[in-house]
C-alpha angles and dihedrals in degrees: 000000000000088000089056092053093046093049093043091050092052091046093051090048088060101036096045098044107130120242116194104183132024149092130301124210136159148112143251129212133197122174155103125303137191115213128202131174118049088011130028109202148100129250148120131326130188133175140175129189129179137180126199115194116192089200085236131065100319133077122181122199132182133180132186129178138166134191131184132190124210138178125188089002091300123116109239101177141350140193137192132177142178132197126192123187136169124195127204112204111231093176138345091287106019130072144172118227144195119201138187121189130183125183124184101187120167090176093069102052091251122110089212144333119213127182141169128195146169130202150117133290143179137212102221095189138352113171100157092263103053131029127188124174134161138185141185134192150140130262150140131267135194122198125190120198126221088227137028110273121190088343093306134104097191145023132204129194147157115262144197112222134195134177132183132178133187124187128177135181104226094183135348089278104027126074134181119208132183137169140168129196127190131186112184123191137158093261103034141008116208120200125184121182132173138179123187140179119204129191121192119221094180133008091282110012126073148139122265131197116194139176118203130186126191116188132181118189089210124039133162117273111279095031127102121235097229135050122188128200127193111190134185112190148159108255124206121192123203134183 
């Protein structure tokens, strides 16, 4: 438990650090998704991501997304998640980070998964057309089950975490994005990967097609390990 408090404290130190002047940028999505895995259905998807650059040593990033699945006009499952991360620039390419992630996912058989982590990362290249960055760290995760399993309703464990993202502008109006997140513990390894293709119709508004996979190596009996989401949405960019 002391490890949880130490890691959480370091993460909050990063993620709550005040930034008084800088630049905002981000995007919002609203669209239709097709779900397969623990639920096979169609419904609504929404997402919001924002970056706040202090133009100094600190960069703040936040992400929120939600999906719901419905059949015969009745909601069968839903999920929402948020991720908050703050980077401290050590050098032009290297950074230290603190991260907090919360996932309420009724598709997976878990009530929720919550984790916090700290570590180091590097931007390998950023030339205005392509961007590739990766990070790795250690942390702590708590999972709560929807049902009692082996006399327990929750599990907590230390984790290793990695994240990598690659974005590339294919044309002036077309952009490819990809990312993969892993959280590996003794009881469960969580992997989340997404690829997306966005096409701008105006300076700020476009259409986005994305494919998202969420995988748990361990799930309660009766649940599938992998859920897949195909989403077509309107995408609005702001800066």
